[in-house]
BAKOLLUM-741412 format. One line per 10 residues: number of its first residue (from 1); their letters; for each residue z, x, y of N, C-alpha, C. Coordinates in pm, whole numbers, plus 50000, padded with zeros to 5 digits. Atoms other than C-alpha are relative to their C-alpha. Layout:
REM BAKOLLUM-741412
NUM = a = Z X Y Z X Y Z X Y  ...
This chain:
REM BAKOLLUM-741412
1 = mlirkaailv = 50037 49927 49881 61549 41107 07845 49848 50001 50017  50146 49999 49997 61181 41123 07754 49946 49865 50046  50043 50135 49962 61150 40746 07794 50021 49981 50151  49970 50013 49858 61312 40763 08138 49895 50074 50084  50102 49923 49928 61069 41034 08253 49866 49928 49996  50127 50073 50014 60777 40829 08122 50000 49878 50092  49991 50118 49914 60899 40520 08308 49985 50039 50146  50011 49952 49861 60934 40718 08632 49856 50040 50029  50138 49958 49983 60586 40864 08583 49909 49878 50016  50080 50122 49990 60436 40518 08527 50024 49932 50135
11 = mfsalgahad = 49966 50063 49874 60619 40383 08831 49932 50072 50117  50063 49925 49892 60494 40663 09056 49848 49991 49995  50145 50011 50009 60140 40637 08925 49956 49861 50048  50032 50135 49951 60146 40261 08994 50011 49996 50150  49986 49994 49855 60273 40329 09344 49885 50077 50063  50109 49919 49949 60005 40591 09391 49871 49921 50006  50121 50081 50003 59735 40340 09298 49995 49907 50120  49995 50089 49884 59852 40117 09583 50074 50065 50116  49925 49931 49897 60001 40385 09804 49945 49966 50138  50055 50040 49871 59761 40295 10085 49924 49870 49983
21 = iyddcdaaik = 50056 50133 50018 59703 39927 10042 49907 49964 50115  50081 50026 49882 59554 39923 10390 49858 50056 49981  50131 49942 50030 59271 40157 10284 49931 49918 49891  50056 50084 50106 59224 39941 09972 49938 49874 50059  50052 50121 49938 59177 39636 10191 49875 50031 50081  50118 49960 49925 58934 39820 10418 49881 50016 49905  50106 49982 50100 58734 39914 10108 49952 49865 49947  50038 50133 50049 58740 39553 09985 49915 49928 50104  50080 50061 49894 58608 39437 10323 49860 50058 50001  50133 49932 50002 58327 39696 10312 49919 49953 49880
31 = agdkaaalln = 50070 50043 50121 58243 39582 09959 49972 49850 50000  50018 50145 49994 58255 39216 10062 50080 49925 49895  49918 50058 50107 58522 39146 09799 50118 49923 50061  49896 50082 49937 58724 38856 09944 50124 49987 49912  49885 50016 50090 58943 38820 09634 50090 50123 50007  49921 49877 49991 59052 39186 09649 50067 50010 50137  49942 49996 49866 59105 39160 10024 50119 49904 50009  49891 50097 49998 59320 38848 09975 50121 50054 49925  49891 49943 50079 59528 39017 09705 50069 50111 50080  49942 49892 49919 59576 39325 09924 50074 49945 50121
41 = gkimlnrqpv = 49935 50061 49885 59660 39106 10224 50135 49940 49963  49873 50058 50045 59927 38920 10028 50103 50109 49968  49909 49887 50029 60074 39249 09907 50053 50056 50132  49957 49947 49870 60082 39372 10267 50108 49911 50062  49904 50093 49939 60265 39059 10383 50134 50001 49929  49876 49999 50076 60523 39093 10107 50083 50125 50025  49923 49880 49966 60624 39437 10229 50091 49967 50117  49903 50029 49895 60937 39406 10435 50067 50128 50044  50063 50077 49893 60951 39486 10709 49850 50030 50005  50144 49979 49985 60581 39443 10781 49983 50108 50107
51 = pylelgritk = 50014 49891 49902 60478 39768 10952 49924 49953 50125  50058 50047 49874 60407 39685 11316 49867 50069 50029  50122 49926 49969 60146 39958 11347 49881 49958 49912  50107 50042 50090 59945 39804 11061 49964 49852 50017  50026 50143 49982 59939 39446 11194 49851 49972 50021  50144 50018 49977 59579 39486 11309 49923 50003 49869  50069 49990 50130 59469 39590 10961 50035 49881 49910  49958 50114 50081 59671 39312 10798 49924 49875 50045  50068 50120 49950 59522 39043 11024 49850 50007 49970  50143 49983 50032 59171 39185 10972 49975 49969 49853
61 = clsfatgekh = 50014 50021 50144 59218 39182 10595 50011 49852 49965  49980 50142 50032 59352 38826 10580 49893 49912 50064  50106 50077 49934 59094 38697 10830 49872 50007 49918  50120 49985 50084 58814 38836 10616 50016 49921 49870  49978 50059 50132 58966 38713 10291 50000 49847 50003  49986 50146 49997 59036 38357 10402 49893 49930 50082  50099 50062 49913 58763 38300 10655 50063 49937 50124  49928 50049 49882 59029 38199 10910 50055 50118 50076  49943 49892 49919 59131 38418 11201 50151 49998 49985  49856 49983 50011 59484 38548 11146 50050 50086 50115
71 = dyspkfgrvm = 49938 49918 49895 59721 38697 11400 50149 50005 49972  49855 49990 50012 60082 38806 11426 50061 49914 50109  49930 50084 49903 60309 38553 11595 50140 50056 50019  49863 49952 49975 60613 38715 11756 50101 49886 49999  49911 50115 49996 60759 38368 11800 50049 49962 49861  49964 50037 50137 60754 38304 11424 50026 50122 49912  49969 49876 50070 60782 38669 11320 49918 50027 49876  50083 49975 50118 60493 38671 11076 49852 49988 50035  50145 50014 49987 60117 38694 11031 49962 49865 49940  50042 50131 50048 59956 38354 10999 49867 49961 50064
81 = pvaeirkaei = 50125 50042 49938 59629 38172 11070 50023 49955 50145  49987 50033 49858 59570 38127 11443 50015 49849 50018  49989 50146 49989 59520 37752 11396 50141 49954 49964  49863 50035 50040 59858 37734 11220 50100 50041 50107  49914 49954 49890 60019 37935 11501 49997 49897 50112  50013 50098 49891 59883 37691 11760 50070 49870 49962  49938 50124 50046 59993 37392 11553 50153 50013 50002  49855 49976 50003 60343 37541 11504 50056 50009 50141  49954 49990 49862 60371 37624 11875 50003 49863 50066  50002 50135 49944 60271 37269 11969 50118 49920 49946
91 = eaektaqeea = 49886 50070 50060 60530 37130 11726 50131 50049 50059  49877 49944 49942 60795 37367 11859 50019 49951 50143  49992 50048 49862 60713 37264 12217 50038 49852 50002  49970 50143 50008 60721 36896 12121 50149 49980 49965  49859 50008 50039 61060 36945 11952 50089 50038 50117  49920 49957 49884 61192 37132 12257 50001 49892 50108  50005 50107 49900 61073 36852 12486 50086 49881 49957  49918 50111 50050 61236 36587 12265 50149 50032 50015  49860 49960 49988 61563 36783 12261 50043 49999 50147  49968 50002 49857 61548 36826 12640 50015 49856 50050
101 = kkererqeae = 49991 50141 49961 61486 36452 12680 50132 49940 49952  49873 50050 50053 61783 36372 12454 50117 50052 50081  49893 49941 49920 62000 36610 12655 50009 49933 50137  49999 50070 49870 61894 36448 12984 50059 49860 49985  49948 50135 50024 61966 36103 12838 50151 50004 49975  49856 49986 50026 62307 36221 12714 50075 50026 50130  49935 49969 49873 62392 36367 13055 50001 49877 50091  50007 50121 49918 62276 36047 13228 50102 49896 49952  49902 50095 50056 62487 35832 12993 50143 50044 50035  49868 49948 49965 62787 36057 13058 50029 49978 50148
111 = klarartfqr = 49984 50022 49857 62732 36035 13432 50027 49852 50029  49980 50144 49983 62706 35654 13410 50140 49959 49954  49865 50031 50051 63027 35638 13203 50106 50046 50101  49905 49953 49899 63208 35850 13462 50000 49909 50123  50010 50089 49884 63079 35623 13740 50071 49867 49972  49933 50126 50036 63199 35312 13555 50152 50018 49999  49857 49972 50002 63540 35470 13498 50054 50009 50143  49959 49987 49860 63562 35560 13867 50007 49863 50066  50000 50135 49940 63469 35204 13967 50120 49919 49953  49883 50072 50052 63737 35059 13739 50128 50052 50064
121 = elavltqlte = 49881 49941 49940 63997 35302 13870 50013 49960 50147  49999 50037 49858 63899 35226 14228 50040 49853 50017  49966 50143 49991 63920 34850 14168 50149 49979 49974  49857 50013 50031 64266 34882 14012 50083 50056 50114  49924 49938 49891 64389 35116 14284 49995 49915 50127  50013 50088 49883 64255 34886 14558 50089 49878 49985  49917 50120 50025 64421 34581 14401 50149 50035 50008  49860 49957 49997 64746 34773 14353 50045 50027 50143  49966 49969 49861 64742 34896 14714 50021 49871 50080  49986 50128 49929 64686 34544 14847 50128 49927 49957
131 = scqrlyrqap = 49879 50066 50050 64963 34408 14623 50125 50065 50059  49883 49930 49946 65208 34675 14737 50016 49972 50149  49991 50029 49857 65122 34612 15102 50053 49857 50024  49950 50137 49989 65179 34235 15058 50150 49996 49968  49859 49998 50039 65508 34297 14877 50085 50067 50107  49924 49928 49898 65620 34541 15147 50029 49910 50119  49980 50092 49887 65571 34277 15417 50109 49897 49966  49902 50102 50041 65786 34034 15214 50138 50061 49972  49872 49939 50038 66055 34272 15076 49986 50152 50005  50024 49857 49985 66027 34627 15214 50092 50088 49916
141 = detitnklcf = 49906 49915 50074 66343 34768 15049 49969 50001 49850  50032 50007 50144 66253 34646 14701 49865 50067 49970  50136 49946 50025 65887 34749 14736 50000 50153 50007  50000 49854 49983 65960 35102 14854 50064 50069 49881  49935 49939 50117 66175 35162 14544 49918 49980 49872  50091 50017 50115 65897 35048 14312 49919 50129 49984  50064 49869 50024 65754 35366 14155 49851 49997 50036  50144 50007 49971 65387 35255 14177 49976 49988 50150  50019 50018 49856 65417 35136 14535 50043 50124 50077  49953 49877 49936 65616 35445 14631 49889 50106 49999
151 = difmniglpd = 50109 49900 50011 65333 35670 14502 49884 49966 50093  50110 50041 49913 65072 35469 14689 50037 50025 50146  49958 49982 49860 65270 35474 15015 50010 50149 50034  49994 49856 49975 65320 35851 14978 49859 50054 50028  50138 49954 49978 64941 35888 14972 49936 49938 50123  50070 50067 49888 64834 35633 15233 50091 49970 50118  49905 50034 49893 65149 35581 15440 50044 49856 49988  49946 50136 50001 65350 35269 15500 49907 49907 50078  50085 50097 49927 65168 34954 15607 50054 49978 50142  49961 50025 49860 65174 34870 15979 50078 49874 50013
């Protein structure tokens, strides 16, 4: 029991030392200590969820520590260097454009395939209609009982 109490005491004292990591980072910035600011910034980023109200302090801390301007990117859901945000946004836009182009090409190919199918069907139907009309002129009774010709004549009427 004594060991458990000691462990809890050590844990709370460790938490107390970093209870306000944001103030620690502000102090590191004032002292010009980039290494301490970087350590505090990394600790801040590892807290999940990153407190929205502290994003300004986190970006300030990391910007000072790394020498690169940092910002929060809602698109990527994290704090990162501004240059990396821009690069990632450009890549995401490029990927989106490529996917949109592929989708347009797929739709165009599908449209072309439908057009080719329609042309084939039309050619067959035209040839069949002409054949049935010729047969009807030669043998009307036999032609009218032909299932294919019957269907065509039901749609277009009997030949003149």
